[in-house]
C-alpha positions as CSV (number, residue, x, y, z in Angstrom):
1,V,-56.9,145.4,269.6
2,K,-55.2,142.4,268.0
3,V,-56.8,139.5,266.2
4,Y,-54.7,136.3,266.4
5,L,-54.9,133.9,263.5
6,P,-55.5,130.1,264.0
7,E,-52.2,128.8,262.5
8,T,-48.9,128.9,264.3
9,T,-45.6,130.0,262.7
10,R,-42.0,129.2,263.7
11,N,-39.7,132.2,264.2
12,P,-36.9,131.5,261.7
13,Y,-34.3,132.8,264.2
14,T,-35.3,131.6,267.7
15,G,-37.1,128.4,266.6
16,K,-40.1,129.3,268.8
17,L,-43.6,129.0,267.7
18,Y,-45.9,132.0,267.7
19,K,-49.3,133.0,266.4
20,P,-49.4,135.8,263.8
21,S,-51.7,138.7,264.6
22,L,-53.5,141.5,262.8
23,D,-54.0,144.9,264.2
24,F,-57.6,146.1,264.3
25,S,-57.8,149.8,263.7
26,G,-61.5,150.2,262.9
27,P,-64.3,151.7,265.0
28,R,-64.7,150.2,268.5
29,K,-68.0,148.7,267.7
30,A,-69.1,145.0,268.1
31,R,-70.2,144.7,264.4
32,A,-67.0,146.2,263.1
33,L,-64.8,143.8,265.2
34,V,-66.9,140.8,264.3
35,D,-66.7,141.6,260.6
36,F,-62.9,142.1,260.8
37,A,-62.3,138.9,262.7
38,S,-64.6,136.9,260.4
39,A,-62.9,138.1,257.3
40,A,-59.5,137.1,258.8
41,V,-60.5,133.5,259.4
42,P,-58.6,131.3,256.8
43,S,-60.5,128.7,254.9
44,S,-59.8,125.0,254.1
45,V,-63.2,124.6,252.5
46,V,-63.0,123.0,249.0
47,Q,-65.0,124.9,246.3
48,V,-66.8,122.2,244.3
49,P,-68.3,123.1,240.9
50,A,-71.6,121.5,240.0
51,D,-70.1,119.2,237.5
52,K,-67.2,118.1,239.8
53,V,-69.2,116.7,242.7
54,S,-68.5,113.1,241.8
55,E,-64.8,113.8,241.5
56,F,-64.8,115.4,245.0
57,A,-66.5,112.3,246.4
58,A,-63.8,110.1,244.9
59,N,-60.9,112.3,246.1
60,G,-58.7,110.4,248.6
61,T,-59.6,108.3,251.6
62,L,-60.5,111.0,254.1
63,P,-64.2,111.3,255.2
64,K,-66.0,114.1,253.3
65,A,-68.8,116.4,253.9
66,L,-70.5,118.6,251.2
67,L,-72.7,121.6,251.8
68,F,-75.2,122.6,249.1
69,T,-75.7,126.4,249.5
70,S,-77.0,129.4,247.6
71,K,-74.8,131.9,249.4
72,S,-72.1,133.5,247.3
73,E,-69.5,133.5,250.2
74,T,-68.3,130.8,252.5
75,T,-69.7,131.3,256.0
76,T,-67.4,131.8,259.0
77,L,-68.9,128.7,260.6
78,L,-67.9,126.5,257.7
79,K,-64.4,127.9,257.6
80,A,-63.9,127.3,261.3
81,L,-65.1,123.7,261.0
82,S,-62.8,123.1,258.1
83,L,-59.8,124.3,260.2
84,S,-60.7,122.4,263.3
85,L,-61.1,119.1,261.3
86,S,-58.1,119.7,259.0
87,G,-56.4,116.4,258.3
88,R,-59.4,114.5,259.6
89,M,-62.2,115.4,257.2
90,L,-62.5,117.1,253.8
91,I,-65.2,119.7,253.8
92,G,-66.5,121.1,250.5
93,E,-69.3,123.4,249.4
94,T,-71.1,123.6,246.1
95,R,-73.5,126.1,244.6
96,A,-75.1,123.6,242.3
97,E,-78.7,124.7,241.5
98,K,-81.7,122.5,242.6
99,E,-82.3,121.5,239.0
100,S,-78.7,120.3,238.4
101,A,-77.8,116.7,238.1
102,A,-75.6,116.9,241.3
103,A,-78.5,118.2,243.4
104,K,-80.9,115.6,242.0
105,S,-78.4,112.8,242.8
106,F,-78.4,113.9,246.5
107,N,-82.1,114.6,246.5
108,V,-81.6,118.1,247.7
109,E,-84.9,119.7,248.7
110,T,-83.8,122.8,250.6
111,Y,-80.8,125.1,250.8
112,P,-78.5,125.0,252.7
113,S,-78.2,121.2,253.1
114,L,-75.2,119.3,254.5
115,Y,-74.4,115.8,253.4
116,L,-71.9,113.3,254.7
117,L,-70.3,111.3,251.9
118,Q,-70.0,107.7,253.2
119,P,-67.4,105.3,251.8
120,E,-70.1,102.9,250.4
121,G,-71.4,105.7,248.2
122,E,-74.4,106.7,250.3
123,H,-75.2,110.3,251.3
124,L,-76.2,111.0,254.9
125,L,-78.2,114.2,255.3
126,F,-77.6,116.3,258.5
127,T,-81.1,116.9,259.9
128,G,-80.2,119.0,263.0
129,E,-79.8,122.7,263.4
130,L,-77.0,124.4,261.4
131,K,-75.4,125.6,264.7
132,P,-71.8,125.3,265.8
133,Q,-72.3,122.7,268.6
134,S,-74.6,120.4,266.7
135,L,-72.6,120.5,263.4
136,R,-69.3,119.9,265.3
137,A,-70.7,116.9,267.1
138,F,-72.1,115.4,263.9
139,L,-68.9,115.9,261.9
140,E,-66.6,114.7,264.8
141,E,-68.6,111.5,264.9
142,H,-67.7,110.7,261.3
143,A,-64.2,112.3,261.1
144,A,-60.9,110.3,261.0
145,P,-59.1,109.9,264.3
146,A,-56.7,112.7,265.3
147,P,-53.1,111.9,264.4
148,S,-50.7,110.8,267.1
149,D,-48.2,113.2,268.7
150,D,-45.1,111.1,267.6
151,G,-42.3,113.4,266.6
152,A,-43.8,116.4,268.3
153,A,-40.6,117.3,270.1
154,A,-38.7,117.7,266.8
155,D,-41.6,119.7,265.4
156,Q,-41.3,122.1,268.4
157,G,-37.7,122.8,267.6
158,G,-36.2,120.0,269.8
159,A,-33.5,117.5,269.0
160,L,-33.9,115.2,266.0
161,V,-34.1,111.5,266.6
162,I,-31.6,109.9,264.2
163,D,-31.4,106.4,262.7
164,E,-29.2,105.1,259.9
165,A,-31.5,106.5,257.1
166,V,-31.8,109.9,258.8
167,F,-28.1,110.1,259.3
168,K,-27.5,109.5,255.6
169,S,-30.2,111.9,254.4
170,E,-30.0,114.7,257.1
171,V,-26.6,114.7,258.8
172,E,-23.9,113.6,256.2
173,P,-24.9,115.9,253.4
174,S,-25.6,118.8,255.7
175,Q,-23.5,121.9,255.9
176,D,-24.5,122.7,259.5
177,A,-22.4,121.9,262.5
178,W,-24.0,119.1,264.7
179,V,-24.0,118.0,268.3
180,L,-25.0,114.4,268.6
181,F,-26.0,112.6,271.8
182,V,-25.0,108.9,271.2
183,S,-27.6,106.8,273.1
184,E,-26.9,103.5,274.7
185,S,-30.1,102.2,273.1
186,E,-30.7,101.0,269.5
187,A,-34.0,102.8,269.5
188,P,-33.3,106.1,271.2
189,T,-35.8,108.9,272.1
190,S,-35.0,112.5,272.7
191,T,-34.1,113.8,276.1
192,A,-34.8,117.0,278.0
193,E,-31.1,117.9,277.9
194,A,-30.9,117.4,274.1
195,D,-34.1,119.4,273.5
196,E,-32.8,122.2,275.6
197,L,-29.5,122.4,273.8
198,A,-31.3,122.3,270.4
199,L,-33.3,125.4,271.4
200,A,-30.2,127.1,272.6
201,L,-28.3,126.4,269.4
202,F,-31.2,127.0,267.0
203,G,-29.9,128.7,263.9
204,Q,-26.3,128.1,264.8
205,A,-25.9,124.3,265.0
206,R,-28.2,121.3,264.9
207,V,-28.7,118.8,267.7
208,G,-29.7,115.1,267.4
209,V,-29.9,111.9,269.3
210,A,-28.2,108.9,267.6
211,P,-28.6,105.1,268.3
212,S,-25.7,103.1,269.7
213,S,-25.2,101.4,266.3
214,L,-23.8,104.7,264.9
215,A,-21.1,105.0,267.6
216,P,-18.3,103.4,265.6
217,R,-19.0,105.7,262.6
218,L,-18.7,108.7,264.9
219,N,-15.5,107.5,266.6
220,A,-17.4,107.5,269.9
221,S,-18.8,105.2,272.5
222,P,-22.4,104.8,273.6
223,G,-23.3,107.5,276.2
224,S,-20.9,110.1,274.8
225,V,-21.5,113.4,273.0
226,V,-20.1,114.1,269.5
227,A,-19.4,117.4,267.7
228,L,-19.4,117.3,263.9
229,P,-17.9,120.5,262.3
230,F,-19.4,122.9,259.9
231,G,-19.1,122.2,256.2
232,T,-20.3,119.8,253.5
233,G,-18.3,116.6,253.6
234,A,-17.1,117.3,257.1
235,K,-19.2,114.6,258.9
236,S,-16.7,111.8,258.5
237,K,-15.3,109.7,261.4
238,A,-11.9,111.4,261.1
239,K,-13.4,114.9,261.8
240,A,-15.8,113.9,264.6
241,K,-14.8,114.9,268.1
242,A,-16.2,112.8,271.0
243,F,-16.7,114.1,274.5
244,A,-17.8,112.5,277.8
245,A,-21.5,112.6,278.7
246,D,-20.9,115.4,281.2
247,A,-18.9,117.5,278.7
248,V,-21.8,118.8,276.7
249,A,-20.5,122.4,277.0
250,D,-17.2,121.4,275.4
251,A,-19.0,119.7,272.5
252,K,-21.2,122.8,272.0
253,K,-18.0,125.0,271.9
254,A,-16.3,122.7,269.4
255,A,-19.3,122.8,267.1
256,L,-19.6,126.6,267.3
257,D,-15.8,127.1,266.9
258,S,-16.0,125.3,263.5
259,L,-18.2,128.0,262.0
260,P,-16.3,130.0,259.4
261,D,-15.4,133.6,259.9
262,N,-14.6,134.4,256.3
263,L,-17.8,136.4,255.8
264,V,-16.7,138.9,258.5
265,D,-13.9,141.4,257.7
266,R,-11.7,142.7,260.5
267,L,-11.1,146.4,260.1
268,S,-8.7,149.0,261.4
269,A,-8.7,152.8,261.3
270,S,-6.8,152.7,257.9
271,T,-9.2,150.3,256.2
272,V,-12.6,151.2,257.5
273,D,-13.5,153.9,255.0
274,A,-12.6,152.0,251.9
275,W,-14.4,148.9,253.2
276,I,-17.7,150.8,254.0
277,G,-17.8,152.3,250.5
278,G,-17.4,148.9,248.9
279,A,-19.8,147.0,251.2
280,L,-22.6,149.6,250.7
281,S,-22.5,149.1,247.0
282,T,-22.3,145.3,246.8
283,S,-24.7,144.1,249.5
284,Q,-28.3,143.5,248.5
285,T,-29.7,145.9,251.1
286,K,-26.9,148.5,250.5
287,A,-26.2,148.2,254.2
288,I,-23.6,147.0,256.7
289,C,-23.6,145.3,260.1
290,L,-20.7,146.3,262.4
291,L,-19.6,144.6,265.6
292,F,-17.4,146.6,268.0
293,S,-15.5,144.2,270.3
294,E,-12.4,144.0,272.4
295,K,-11.7,140.4,271.4
296,S,-9.2,139.5,268.7
297,E,-11.3,136.6,267.3
298,V,-14.7,136.9,265.7
299,P,-17.3,135.4,268.2
300,P,-19.2,132.3,266.9
301,L,-22.5,134.2,267.5
302,F,-21.5,136.9,265.0
303,R,-20.2,134.3,262.5
304,S,-23.7,132.7,262.7
305,I,-25.3,136.0,261.9
306,S,-23.1,136.5,258.9
307,L,-23.9,133.1,257.6
308,T,-27.7,133.6,258.1
309,F,-27.7,136.9,256.2
310,D,-24.9,136.2,253.7
311,G,-25.3,138.5,250.7
312,K,-27.9,140.7,252.4
313,L,-25.4,142.9,254.3
314,G,-21.7,143.5,254.6
315,F,-20.2,142.2,257.9
316,A,-17.2,143.6,259.8
317,M,-15.7,143.6,263.2
318,L,-14.0,146.8,264.5
319,P,-11.7,147.4,267.5
320,A,-13.1,149.3,270.5
321,T,-10.8,152.2,269.7
322,L,-13.0,153.1,266.7
323,M,-16.2,153.4,268.9
324,P,-16.1,157.2,269.4
325,R,-16.2,157.7,265.6
326,F,-19.5,155.9,265.4
327,N,-20.9,157.4,268.7
328,V,-20.7,154.0,270.5
329,Q,-20.2,154.1,274.2
330,K,-19.5,150.5,275.3
331,A,-18.3,147.2,273.8
332,P,-19.6,144.8,272.7
333,A,-22.0,146.8,270.4
334,L,-23.7,145.9,267.2
335,L,-24.9,148.4,264.6
336,V,-26.7,148.1,261.3
337,M,-26.1,151.1,259.0
338,F,-26.9,152.3,255.5
339,G,-26.0,155.3,253.3
340,A,-28.4,158.2,252.9
341,E,-28.1,161.5,251.0
342,A,-26.9,164.2,253.4
343,A,-29.5,166.9,253.9
344,D,-27.0,169.7,253.8
345,S,-24.9,168.4,250.9
346,K,-25.0,170.4,247.7
347,E,-23.1,167.7,245.8
348,G,-25.3,164.8,246.8
349,G,-22.9,163.4,249.4
350,M,-23.8,160.4,251.6
351,Q,-23.9,160.1,255.3
352,L,-24.3,156.9,257.4
353,Q,-27.6,156.3,259.2
354,G,-28.8,153.3,261.1
355,M,-29.6,151.8,264.5
356,Q,-27.9,150.0,267.3
357,F,-28.8,146.8,269.0
358,T,-29.7,147.7,272.6
359,P,-30.3,144.8,275.2
360,Q,-32.8,147.0,277.1
361,M,-35.0,147.2,274.0
362,H,-34.1,144.1,271.9
363,G,-33.2,141.5,274.6
364,K,-29.9,140.0,275.7
365,F,-27.1,139.3,273.3
366,S,-28.2,136.0,271.8
367,Y,-28.5,134.6,268.3
368,G,-32.3,134.7,268.3
369,N,-32.6,138.3,269.5
370,I,-29.8,139.7,267.2
371,A,-31.1,137.7,264.2
372,N,-34.6,139.1,264.8
373,F,-33.1,142.6,265.0
374,V,-31.1,142.3,261.8
375,G,-33.9,140.4,260.0
376,Q,-36.4,143.3,260.7
377,F,-33.8,145.8,259.4
378,V,-33.2,143.7,256.2
379,E,-37.0,143.5,255.6
380,M,-37.4,147.2,256.0
381,R,-34.5,148.0,253.7
382,L,-35.6,145.5,251.0
383,A,-39.1,147.1,251.1
384,E,-37.5,150.6,250.7
385,L,-35.4,149.5,247.8
386,G,-38.4,147.9,246.1
387,A,-37.5,144.2,246.7
388,S,-39.5,141.6,248.4
389,G,-39.0,141.3,252.1
390,G,-40.7,138.3,253.7
391,D,-39.3,136.0,256.5
392,A,-35.7,135.2,255.8
393,P,-35.0,131.5,256.3
394,P,-32.3,130.6,258.8
395,K,-29.7,130.0,256.1
396,P,-30.9,131.8,253.0
397,E,-29.1,131.5,249.7
398,P,-28.0,134.8,248.1
399,T,-30.8,135.7,245.7
400,P,-30.4,137.9,242.5
401,K,-32.0,141.3,242.5
402,P,-35.5,141.3,241.0
403,N,-36.1,142.4,237.5
404,K,-37.7,145.8,237.8
405,D,-38.1,146.6,234.1
406,L,-41.8,147.2,234.2
407,G,-42.1,149.2,231.1
408,P,-43.9,152.5,230.8
409,I,-46.4,153.6,233.5
410,P,-49.9,152.4,232.5
411,E,-52.7,154.8,231.5
412,L,-56.0,154.4,233.2
413,S,-59.2,154.0,231.3
414,A,-62.6,152.4,232.0
415,E,-61.2,149.2,230.6
416,T,-57.9,149.1,232.6
417,F,-59.0,150.6,235.9
418,E,-59.7,147.3,237.6
419,E,-56.6,145.6,236.3
420,E,-54.2,148.5,237.2
421,C,-55.8,149.7,240.4
422,T,-58.7,147.9,242.2
423,S,-57.4,144.4,241.7
424,K,-53.9,145.2,243.0
425,G,-55.2,145.0,246.5
426,G,-53.2,147.9,247.9
427,L,-53.0,151.6,247.3
428,C,-53.3,153.3,243.8
429,A,-51.0,156.2,243.1
430,I,-52.6,158.0,240.2
431,A,-51.0,160.9,238.4
432,L,-53.4,163.4,236.8
433,I,-51.8,165.2,233.9
434,D,-52.9,167.0,230.8
435,G,-52.6,164.3,228.1
436,G,-53.4,166.7,225.2
437,S,-50.9,167.3,222.4
438,E,-50.5,171.0,223.5
439,N,-48.9,169.8,226.7
440,V,-45.2,170.0,225.8
441,N,-44.2,168.6,229.2
442,K,-46.2,165.4,228.8
443,E,-43.4,163.1,227.7
444,S,-41.0,164.3,230.4
445,Q,-43.7,163.9,233.1
446,L,-44.4,160.3,232.0
447,Q,-40.7,159.4,231.9
448,M,-40.4,160.7,235.5
449,L,-43.4,158.7,236.6
450,T,-42.1,155.6,234.9
451,G,-38.8,155.9,236.8
452,L,-40.6,156.5,240.1
453,R,-42.8,153.4,239.5
454,K,-39.6,151.3,238.8
455,R,-37.9,152.6,241.9
456,K,-41.0,151.8,244.1
457,A,-41.7,148.4,242.5
458,G,-42.7,145.7,245.0
459,G,-44.0,148.3,247.5
460,P,-47.7,149.0,248.5
461,L,-48.3,151.5,245.7
462,A,-49.6,150.6,242.2
463,F,-48.6,153.5,239.9
464,S,-50.7,154.7,236.9
465,W,-51.7,157.9,235.2
466,V,-54.9,159.4,233.8
467,D,-55.5,162.0,231.1
468,A,-57.4,164.4,233.3
469,T,-58.4,166.8,230.5
470,C,-59.9,163.8,228.6
471,H,-61.7,162.5,231.8
472,P,-62.6,165.7,233.7
473,A,-65.2,163.8,235.8
474,F,-62.3,161.7,237.3
475,A,-60.5,164.9,238.4
476,A,-63.7,166.5,239.6
477,H,-64.3,163.5,241.9
478,F,-61.4,164.8,243.9
479,D,-62.4,168.5,243.6
480,L,-59.7,169.0,241.0
481,S,-59.8,170.9,237.8
482,E,-57.5,171.7,234.8
483,M,-56.0,174.5,236.9
484,D,-54.6,171.9,239.4
485,L,-52.7,169.8,236.9
486,P,-50.3,168.1,237.1
487,T,-50.9,166.4,240.4
488,M,-51.2,163.0,242.1
489,V,-53.7,161.3,244.3
490,V,-53.2,158.1,246.3
491,M,-56.4,156.2,247.1
492,S,-57.5,153.0,248.7
493,P,-60.2,151.4,246.6
494,S,-61.2,149.0,249.4
495,K,-61.4,151.7,252.2
496,L,-62.6,154.5,249.9
497,R,-60.0,156.9,251.3
498,W,-57.8,159.3,249.3
499,A,-55.1,162.0,249.6
500,R,-53.7,164.6,247.2
501,A,-50.0,165.5,246.8
502,I,-49.1,169.0,247.6
503,G,-45.9,170.6,246.2
504,A,-43.6,170.0,243.3
505,F,-44.5,167.5,240.6
506,D,-41.2,165.6,240.7
507,A,-40.1,162.1,241.7
508,E,-38.7,163.0,245.1
509,T,-41.8,164.9,246.2
510,L,-44.3,162.3,244.9
511,G,-42.2,159.4,246.3
512,T,-42.2,161.0,249.8
513,F,-45.9,161.7,249.5
514,G,-46.7,158.1,248.5
515,S,-44.7,156.6,251.3
516,G,-46.3,159.0,253.8
517,V,-49.8,157.9,252.8
518,A,-48.8,154.2,252.9
519,T,-47.3,154.5,256.4
520,G,-50.2,156.6,257.7
521,R,-48.2,159.7,258.3
522,I,-50.3,161.7,255.8
523,P,-54.0,161.9,256.6
524,T,-56.6,160.8,254.1
525,N,-60.1,161.9,253.1
526,E,-63.3,159.9,252.7
527,M,-65.0,159.4,249.4
528,K,-68.5,157.9,248.8
529,A,-67.5,155.9,245.7
530,L,-64.7,155.2,243.3
531,P,-63.9,157.9,240.7
532,P,-65.8,157.5,237.4
533,L,-64.1,156.8,234.0
534,E,-66.4,157.0,231.0
535,A,-66.1,153.9,228.7
536,G,-65.4,154.2,225.0
537,V,-63.8,157.7,225.1
538,D,-61.1,158.3,222.4
539,C,-58.7,160.7,224.1
540,A,-57.0,161.4,220.8
541,T,-60.1,163.1,219.4
542,V,-61.8,164.4,222.5
543,K,-62.4,168.1,222.6
544,R,-60.4,169.8,225.4
545,G,-60.8,173.1,227.1
546,A,-63.4,175.8,226.5
547,D,-64.5,177.0,223.1
548,V,-62.5,179.8,221.5
549,V,-64.6,183.0,221.4
550,E,-63.7,185.8,219.0
551,D,-63.1,189.1,220.8
552,D,-65.5,191.7,219.5
553,G,-64.6,194.3,222.2
554,L,-68.0,193.8,223.9
555,A,-66.4,191.9,226.8
556,D,-64.3,194.9,227.7
557,E,-67.3,197.1,227.8
558,I,-69.4,194.7,230.0
559,M,-66.5,194.1,232.4
560,A,-65.9,197.9,232.6
561,E,-69.6,198.4,233.5
562,I,-69.5,195.7,236.1
563,L,-66.3,197.1,237.7
564,E,-67.8,200.6,237.6
565,E,-71.0,199.4,239.4
566,E,-69.0,197.6,242.0
567,R,-66.8,200.6,242.5
568,R,-69.8,202.9,243.1
569,A,-71.4,200.4,245.5
570,R,-68.1,200.0,247.4
571,E,-67.6,203.8,247.6
572,A,-71.2,204.2,248.9
573,R,-70.7,201.6,251.6
574,E,-67.3,203.1,252.6
575,A,-68.9,206.6,252.8
576,E,-71.7,205.2,254.9
577,A,-69.3,203.4,257.1
578,A,-67.1,206.5,257.4
579,A,-70.1,208.6,258.5
580,A,-71.2,206.0,261.0
581,S,-67.6,205.9,262.3
582,A,-67.4,209.6,262.6
583,A,-70.6,209.8,264.6
584,S,-69.6,207.0,267.0
585,T,-66.1,208.4,267.6
586,Q,-67.0,212.1,268.2
587,Q,-65.8,211.9,271.8
588,K,-62.7,209.8,271.0
589,D,-60.1,211.9,269.4
590,E,-57.4,209.4,270.2
591,A,-59.2,206.9,267.8
592,P,-60.1,208.9,264.7
593,T,-60.8,205.8,262.6
594,R,-62.9,202.7,263.4
595,Q,-62.0,199.0,262.9
596,L,-63.4,197.6,259.7
597,S,-65.6,194.5,259.9
598,E,-64.5,191.3,258.4
599,L,-66.9,191.7,255.5
600,E,-65.7,195.2,254.8
601,K,-62.1,194.0,254.9
602,M,-63.0,191.3,252.3
603,E,-64.6,193.9,250.1
604,R,-61.6,196.2,250.5
605,D,-59.2,193.4,249.4
606,L,-61.3,192.5,246.3
607,E,-59.0,192.4,243.2
608,E,-59.5,194.7,240.2
609,C,-59.0,192.8,237.0
610,S,-58.7,193.6,233.3
611,A,-60.9,191.8,230.8
612,H,-58.0,189.6,229.5
613,D,-56.5,188.6,232.9
614,L,-58.3,185.3,233.2
615,L,-56.3,184.1,236.3
616,C,-57.2,187.4,238.1
617,A,-60.8,187.0,237.1
618,A,-60.8,183.4,238.5
619,R,-59.4,184.7,241.8
620,R,-61.9,187.5,241.9
621,E,-64.8,185.0,241.4
622,K,-63.6,183.1,244.4
623,Q,-63.4,186.3,246.4
624,L,-66.9,187.3,245.4
625,A,-68.2,183.9,246.4
626,K,-66.6,184.1,249.8
627,I,-68.0,187.7,250.3
628,E,-71.6,186.5,249.4
629,K,-71.2,183.6,251.7
630,K,-70.1,185.8,254.5
631,R,-72.9,188.3,253.9
632,A,-75.5,185.6,253.9
633,L,-74.1,184.2,257.2
634,E,-74.2,187.6,258.9
635,E,-77.8,188.1,257.7
636,K,-78.8,184.8,259.1
637,L,-77.1,185.6,262.4
638,R,-79.0,188.9,262.6
639,E,-82.3,187.1,262.0
640,I,-81.5,184.7,264.8
641,A,-80.6,187.5,267.1
642,K,-83.8,189.3,266.2
643,K,-85.9,186.2,267.0
644,K,-84.1,185.7,270.3
645,K,-84.8,189.3,271.2
646,K,-88.4,189.0,270.3
647,K,-88.7,185.8,272.3
648,A,-87.1,187.4,275.3
649,K,-89.6,190.3,275.2
650,K,-92.6,187.9,275.1
651,K,-91.2,186.0,278.0
652,K,-90.7,189.2,280.0
653,A,-94.2,190.4,279.2
654,A,-95.7,187.1,280.3
């Protein structure tokens, strides 16, 4: 189930418009879907404080409507109306109380009340039902006219209509290559042929329609087609190439051939290894893009890709003779690759990993499809490396790496919990460690966590730590105790879900665990509420662990008595079981011993502990608890069987 958002977005590589969508993964219930869709509706409603109502009324020339409401949240209906009337009416809402000056100036009697703010200063009260149809009709009647569709072709990615001013501001200072259709008119309009070429060249070269008055400056005649080469300052009359009206393909080729190939290195068997090592270390994504081709010149399409993602990856073209080394079967072929630590390397060696552009999966070899493929890979790599992904623009400027010096990992307390976890909006990765002075590993653990936080900066996880021996209730919320420290939990404050890390407490294990939870590979558990953190606790002075009890020797005696009693009881049960077994197997010499019941096996495996072996005693307590639980279950089952038998007898007697 997908929910499509109201706005449209232009694909930065194909130039086509599309509607962003959200995946609905909740329960397949009407209420859940309605709540999800309602929460996803964006809002253009202006929030007006009680003392700013007059300023809202005087803001701009657009018609305005103001809703007086007592609700704390903006309704879906009002958000939808604000979107549909965007650019035609300004819709605001205020929570000014009935006794306020703003409410009195509007003579508000009931809530909610909607008023139209008329230009002459009067307030027109909407007296109909607050329903979509009636509200829409009322507001449409007073909204400004819808804007005209002039210039819609250019907005849809079509050719740009150029005049003298646009030529000076858009074409002359531009670095892009251009194809210009020189019109025979002084006031040209775009044509279907120009718009089609603009979509075909989107991201590689730009297309425009120029008036006949610009023909002398382009060294062309009206009705011709002109190619202006790539490069700043390259749009002069001397560098313009004019073609006949029916030679649009030649003009397109001239524009594309002007794209530089200096960002693409041409490799051979003797240079490929050295180049890969350097490119992996210098590109922003620590990755490379390789084109295997039988051609001698770099194709314009690959030049365009290298310009679009300049600085993000290293680009190279390799001969077809090197395809077997990279497991490539057929040319042309395009691969994106990155270095990863070899799983079987004892010295931390690197091996190349990546993916290949396949027309069956990604579409035909075109700029838009390849740019989409490379762009998604760049986004994924930047996210993995802790940078910010986002939609890369068609010609992005190389950006410096973000500053990831975040300082030490923050400690959670009642005062910082919201700031460091719940307000972050994503997942909270919380390390639970013993913060006491007796923990000699505390500083090394915090240093490791600080490094992990730095490495994962920009991702979906907000890292922090909590002193679990100072806040035992926090650990107990996840069924954890001092015996489980150190460990980490990842939780979602909004969804009330959590998962605990299993394994070594090191950066590699915790990093893999956090990524697994974020991507949904690791399942999570439900929790009823957020974990508690007691306010005002001074962890420097808090009492930790159990009280120290002086050993007077009595504990040994008590434990010895308990163990002796348990031993006698166990021997009695075993003797009783042996007698019963001997009686039942009198006629079966081949089976001299009987099978122990599950309860008897549990009693047989019960550990024997000394008084000072606390770990053994803890395990023994758990074993005893399981035995008692099993015994109670068997007793309950016997009672149920007895009742069924009694019921069957009554039924038979009747």
